C-alpha positions in Angstrom: -8.8 -20.3 -112.7 -9.2 -19.3 -109.0 -6.4 -19.5 -106.6 -7.7 -21.9 -104.0 -5.0 -21.1 -101.4 -6.6 -19.0 -98.7 -4.8 -16.8 -96.1 -4.3 -18.5 -92.7 -6.9 -16.3 -91.1 -9.6 -17.6 -93.4 -9.1 -21.3 -92.5 -11.9 -23.2 -90.9 -10.1 -23.7 -87.6 -9.3 -20.0 -87.2 -12.9 -19.1 -88.0 -14.3 -21.6 -85.5 -11.9 -20.3 -82.8 -12.9 -16.7 -83.6 -16.6 -17.5 -83.4 -16.3 -19.1 -80.0 -14.0 -16.3 -78.7 -15.8 -13.3 -80.2 -18.4 -14.2 -82.8 -18.5 -10.8 -84.6 -14.8 -11.3 -85.6 -15.7 -14.9 -86.8 -18.5 -13.6 -89.0 -16.2 -10.9 -90.4 -13.7 -13.6 -91.3 -16.5 -15.6 -93.0 -17.6 -12.5 -95.0 -14.0 -12.0 -96.0 -13.7 -15.6 -97.1 -16.9 -15.6 -99.1 -15.9 -12.3 -100.9 -13.0 -14.1 -102.7 -13.1 -16.8 -105.3 -15.7 -17.5 -108.0 -16.9 -20.8 -106.6 -17.9 -19.2 -103.2 -20.6 -17.2 -105.1 -22.4 -20.5 -105.9 -21.8 -22.5 -102.7 -24.5 -21.2 -100.5 -26.4 -24.4 -100.2 -23.4 -26.4 -99.0 -22.1 -23.7 -96.7 -25.6 -23.1 -95.2 -25.4 -26.5 -93.5 -22.0 -25.8 -92.0 -23.1 -22.3 -90.8 -26.4 -23.6 -89.3 -24.5 -26.3 -87.4 -22.1 -23.6 -86.2 -25.0 -21.3 -85.2 -26.7 -24.1 -83.2 -23.4 -24.9 -81.4 -23.0 -21.2 -80.5 -26.6 -21.2 -79.1 -25.8 -24.3 -77.0 -22.6 -22.7 -75.7 -24.5 -19.6 -74.8 -27.2 -21.6 -72.9 -24.4 -23.2 -70.9 -22.9 -19.9 -70.1 -26.1 -18.3 -68.9 -25.7 -19.7 -65.4 -22.3 -18.0 -65.0 -22.9 -14.8 -67.0 -26.2 -13.7 -68.5 -24.5 -11.1 -70.7 -22.0 -13.5 -72.3 -24.6 -16.2 -72.6 -27.0 -13.9 -74.4 -24.2 -12.5 -76.5 -23.1 -15.9 -77.7 -26.7 -17.0 -78.4 -27.1 -13.8 -80.5 -24.0 -14.8 -82.5 -25.6 -18.2 -83.2 -28.8 -16.5 -84.4 -26.8 -14.1 -86.6 -24.9 -17.1 -88.1 -28.1 -18.9 -88.9 -29.6 -15.8 -90.4 -26.5 -15.2 -92.6 -26.6 -18.9 -93.7 -30.1 -18.4 -95.0 -29.2 -15.2 -96.9 -26.2 -16.9 -98.3 -28.2 -19.7 -99.7 -30.8 -17.4 -101.3 -28.1 -15.3 -102.9 -26.3 -18.4 -104.3 -29.6 -19.6 -105.8 -30.1 -16.3 -107.4 -26.6 -16.3 -108.9 -27.4 -19.7 -110.4 -30.6 -18.3 -111.8 -28.6 -15.5 -113.4 -26.3 -18.0 -115.1 -29.3 -20.1 -116.2 -31.2 -17.1 -117.7 -28.3 -15.0 -119.1 -25.8 -17.7 -120.2 -27.9 -20.8 -120.9 -31.1 -19.2 -122.2 -29.6 -16.0 -123.6 -32.0 -13.7 -121.8 -31.2 -10.0 -122.3 -34.1 -8.2 -120.7 -33.2 -7.0 -117.2 -36.8 -6.6 -116.3 -37.6 -10.2 -117.2 -34.6 -11.4 -115.2 -35.7 -9.4 -112.2 -39.2 -10.8 -112.6 -38.2 -14.4 -112.9 -35.8 -14.1 -109.9 -38.5 -12.3 -107.9 -36.1 -9.6 -106.8 -36.1 -5.8 -106.9 -34.6 -4.3 -110.0 -32.0 -2.2 -108.2 -30.9 -5.2 -106.1 -30.5 -7.3 -109.2 -28.4 -4.6 -110.9 -26.1 -4.5 -108.0 -25.7 -8.3 -107.9 -25.1 -8.6 -111.6 -22.5 -5.9 -111.4 -20.8 -7.8 -108.7 -20.7 -10.9 -110.9 -19.2 -8.8 -113.7 -16.6 -7.2 -111.4 -15.6 -10.6 -110.1 -15.1 -11.8 -113.7 -17.8 -14.4 -113.5 -20.0 -12.9 -116.2 -17.1 -12.4 -118.6 -17.8 -9.9 -121.4 -21.1 -8.9 -120.0 -22.3 -5.3 -120.5 -25.1 -3.7 -118.5 -27.2 -1.2 -120.5 -29.2 0.5 -117.7 -30.8 2.9 -120.2 -32.1 0.2 -122.5 -32.6 -2.2 -119.5 -30.6 -4.9 -121.2 -27.6 -7.1 -120.6 -25.4 -8.6 -123.4 -22.6 -11.1 -123.1 -19.8 -11.4 -125.6 -18.4 -14.9 -125.5 -15.1 -15.9 -127.2 -14.8 -19.5 -128.4 -12.1 -21.1 -126.3 -9.7 -24.0 -127.0 -9.8 -26.1 -123.8 -7.3 -28.6 -122.5 -6.7 -30.4 -119.2 -5.0 -27.3 -117.9 -7.9 -25.0 -118.6 -8.5 -22.9 -121.8 -7.2 -20.0 -123.7 -8.9 -17.8 -126.4 -7.7 -18.7 -129.9 -8.3 -17.5 -133.4 -9.1 -21.0 -134.8 -11.1 -23.6 -133.0 -10.8 -27.3 -134.0 -14.0 -29.2 -133.8 -13.9 -32.2 -131.5 -14.8 -35.6 -133.1 -17.2 -36.4 -130.2 -18.9 -33.6 -128.2 -21.0 -33.9 -125.1 -23.3 -31.5 -123.3 -22.4 -31.0 -119.7 -23.8 -28.8 -116.9 -21.4 -27.2 -114.5 -22.0 -28.6 -110.9 -20.8 -25.3 -109.5 -22.9 -22.6 -111.2 -25.2 -24.5 -113.6 -23.7 -23.1 -116.8 -24.1 -25.4 -119.9 -21.0 -26.4 -121.9 -20.2 -28.4 -125.0 -16.9 -30.2 -124.6 -15.0 -33.2 -125.9 -16.0 -36.6 -124.3 -13.4 -37.5 -121.7 -12.0 -34.0 -121.6 -11.6 -32.0 -118.3 -11.9 -28.2 -118.4 -12.6 -25.4 -116.0 -15.9 -23.7 -116.1 -15.8 -20.3 -117.9 -17.8 -18.7 -115.1 -16.9 -20.3 -111.7 -13.7 -22.2 -112.4 -15.2 -25.5 -111.3 -13.5 -28.6 -113.0 -15.9 -30.3 -115.5 -15.3 -33.6 -117.2 -17.2 -34.6 -120.4 -18.9 -38.0 -119.7 
């Protein structure tokens, strides 16, 4: 499970102050924040709204400063535009990551060419993004075969509890199982009704209802 405790310099208040004082520093802090934790990989849609609001505020501040300093006014407005642009890219990448989970985990797709085609993305870019998901331990057990242009995922059956899960040799079948979809990454799970687990891929809590 991800450690949700972030360093002080990645807090929302610090990032807002950094954006207003010197927006390149603020954007670097945002990039640092979004490079950690599994859930951040899939939260582009939610974060996009916040970043767009921040970008609009920077543009407004820049317009107010134009009368005093053209340079700082344009500089701040450029930061607002950069933040809005980043928000759009973040959302698109989050959507692709959810597509990767849907295709590879839920549907069992192994052809890298088909994955690139369905996601409408260049093959080399897709390989880089999949490798990132593997390196961040989101696609656990995944192996990229660039020669055969295939991806395979080895999955261990886990025993889950309210505190998460751990691989085990023997799995006891639950008397009542339900199909649930992770709200974080979209991965499908079969768990006990009323049980709470953490998603195997993004660590989002899931309850069987």
